[in-house]
N, C-alpha and C positions, 0 to 999 in steps of 0.2 A: 401494448406500452406508448405513453405520450415519448415522443423525440422533438430533438431539440435542430435543430438547422444551424452550422458555426457557415464563416464570412467565405471557408474554401468550398458552400457544398454537401462537405459531409451531416452525419446527423450521429445524433445521439441519443440509444434509450437509455430512459427510468421509467425506475417502480415509484410512484410514491402514495405510500400512505402517514394514517395519522391529522392532527393539525396543530398550530400550535409550531414554538420554538425549531426553523431548521434546523437540522440537522446530515450532516452528507457523508455516505458509507459508502468506499472507493475498494475494492475487490484488490485481493493480492492475482501474480502471473501463475499459470495459468487460468477462466475464474469467469464467474461474469456477478452479474452486482444481489443474485437473489445467494449468493455466495453468505450473506446474513441473515441470513430467511434464521438460524436457532437463535443469534444476538438481535435479531428485532423481535420477537417475542418478548423477550421479558427485560423491552426499554423502559415498558407502562405505557402512562397519557404525558398529551402536554407536549410530544413529539413531535415535528413531518416529519420522515421519514422518508429520504430520497435515496432513493440506489441507481448509480449508473453503472449500466458498460463501456465499459473504458476501449474506445478506441480498439473493431477485429475481433471484439469480443460481445458477445450474448449479441443484439443485434442490431447498435452502432456498427458505420460504414468502419472499412479499413485505414489507417494509418498510408498514404501516399508508399508505395514503392523505393520510391527514391527518400523516404526520410532515413537520414543519419542518426549511428547509435545516438551522440553527444546529442542529439536535435528530437531525440522516440521523447524522455518524456516530459521534457517540456508537449511537446504537443498531445500527449497527454494528459497533461493539466490541461492544455486550453478547454478540452472537454468539456472537463468539473466547473473552469472556469464560468462554462457558459450555462450549465447547472446551479451556480452563486448566486448569475446575476437576474438568471429567472425569477429566482427566490424573494427575490427586493427583499434585503431585507437582513440584515445582519444571519450568521451562520458558525453552524459546528462542523469543522471535517473529522474524519477518524479514514484510518487509512491498516488496510494490514500487508504488510509487507512492500510487494511492490507498488501494491496501494498505497502505503504511505509515502514513498517516496514522490506516487505523483501528489498526493495531496502537502506533502511539502513544498513544490513548487507550487502547488495551488493555491495556495495559504501567503506564502508567501508577495505571488503573482497579486493578491488583490487580502494584505493584510489591513486596509480602513474598515474589511469589516466581516473579517472573519475574528470571534471571540475567540474563538479559542481548538485546539487538537487534538485530537487523543491517533497518537499512533503506534500500534502494535506491532511490531519486532519487522520494521521499517529496512529495507537492504539498500541503507543510503550509506553504500560503504565512499561516500565521500567524504563524511565526519569523519571517517580517520586519516587522513591525510591532512584534511584539517587543522587536527588534532598531533600530528605529528608519528601517532600510530604505522610506525613503515611497517613493520618488523609482522603482523595483524593484517596490514592494507597485501601483500605484498603475497603472502599463505592463502587469503583469498584471491585474491589476482592471475595466482598456479595456477589452483581449485577450480576455479568455473572458468577460464580462456580455456581451462579442460574439455573442459562440457561442451565453447560453445563450437567449438574444432569440430566434437566429435557428431555434437546434432548436425554439423556441416559437407561431415562423413557422411552421415546415413547412416550410421550404425546403429543398429535394431534395440530396443527398449534401453536405451541413454539413458531418459529422462528418471531412471532405478536412477542411479546417482546421484538426481537435486535429490528425490526427495529420498535417500537416503541417508541425504548428509543434511535435511531438515529440520529430519520427524523419528532419526531410528536408525542405525542397521534394524532389516527382514522388515522392513515399515512400506515398502513397494509392495510386494512379495503378501503380503497379507490386506492389502484390496483386494474386493469384490473386482472381477473379469470385467466390466462394465468401464470399471471406471483405469482401471489401467489400458483399456482401450482411448479410451478421453487422454490419458494424457500425454501416450504414445504418438498419437494424433494432435497432438498440441504444443512440442515441444518444440518443432523451428520458431509458432510464437511466442514460447517460453523465455527461448534461446538467444532470440529479439532482443525481449527486455530486462534478461539476462545482461547481454551485452548494452545495454543501454544504461542501465543503471551503473556498471565498472567505465559509462565514458563522463555522465555528470563533471557538469562541473559550472551546477550552481559555489555563487560566490560567500560568502562571510560577510560581507555586506549587503549583500541578497537577504539573506537569515534574518544575516539582526532587522530589516524593518518586519519584522515578525514579529509581534512585543506580547502577543494574547498570550496567558497561558497555556503549556504543551505535557502534555503527560507522555511520553515514549514510555510503553508498558514491555515488558519483552518471559515467556519463560525461563523458568527456574531450570527445567530440565531441554530449555537447548542449546542450542550448541555454541563454544566461546566467544565468538566473531559477533556472538548477538548484544550483550550486556554490551561490550568493548563496544561495536555503534552507540547501542542507548546511553551510553559513558557520555563520549566524547560526541557526540549532540547534544546535550545536557547542559553541557559547555562551555559552544556555542550561540547553544537560541538564550532569549534575554530570559525569558519568562518558564522554562521548563525546566521535569522534574524526571524522575527516572520511579518506576513498582516493578515491580516481578510479582507476576500471577504464576505462585509454586506450583510444582510437577505437571505445570502447560511444558509445551512443544511449538513450533509456529504452527502446529493443527489447532493451539488456543480458540477460533472460534466454529467450532464445530467442537472441542471436547470439554469448555470451562463458559458457555455461552452467556451464565446466569457474571460469573465477575467480569469477565468484560464487557457485557448489562454498562457495568454499576462504575468500571473506569469509565465509565459516558457520561452515567446520567449525571455520575461526583464528577465531570467536569461543566455541565453542565448550569449545577447546582450553585460554585465559586464561581464563576463567571459572569452570569448574567446580570447586569448593573444590580445595582441593589435598592 
């Protein structure tokens, strides 16, 4: 995999396929760039697909241990920003789950060269705060703060709580043992990402700089906090809309790759200058 070196000396690994308009696909937590594999197969020709490994995942250097939750997402976005700049052309950004948060930060930081974004179930709880949805925000804060505390306490298989929340009761039990083992081993990193998503402070003014088209997609079978975040975010961004992928859950990259790819191609077609 090619790598980029950040000013800090850290490296960002990414895969690249195809040619044409650059599209950067940002994975969620825990995961790697290859999480987009099934979607990528449906994107077709004319797109230069770049799939970075976020810091601490795949072959990319981890963030420093001293990185605070409040600084975590922006630090992740610095890695994506390096990939954006390396394209030397206007880009499209797509992010799933926590990767949606990272993509949003990177888009706001590079608004002049981001033509559009697809954000798939971003866990951008900050939108609930900005929209004044304190009821939904408080419920999410209670649930995920408990999860973080139990991960930090070393509770075995607590990752089950996270998986079942996003994918439905019993989802963890249905996973193959190797996948369960991977997720259990990544619980610490995932908890840090969750803490980062809960501590974000991206301002309304910063979000307002992103005037490019944004599609916020979510699954029709996802928990209620997901459409609440999507609606809140679409109401804050200057040029955003929501769309539902029927019968999908948080696992839409694997379960509904054609529909996800369709949203990306639609964005590229609609936002490309004529």
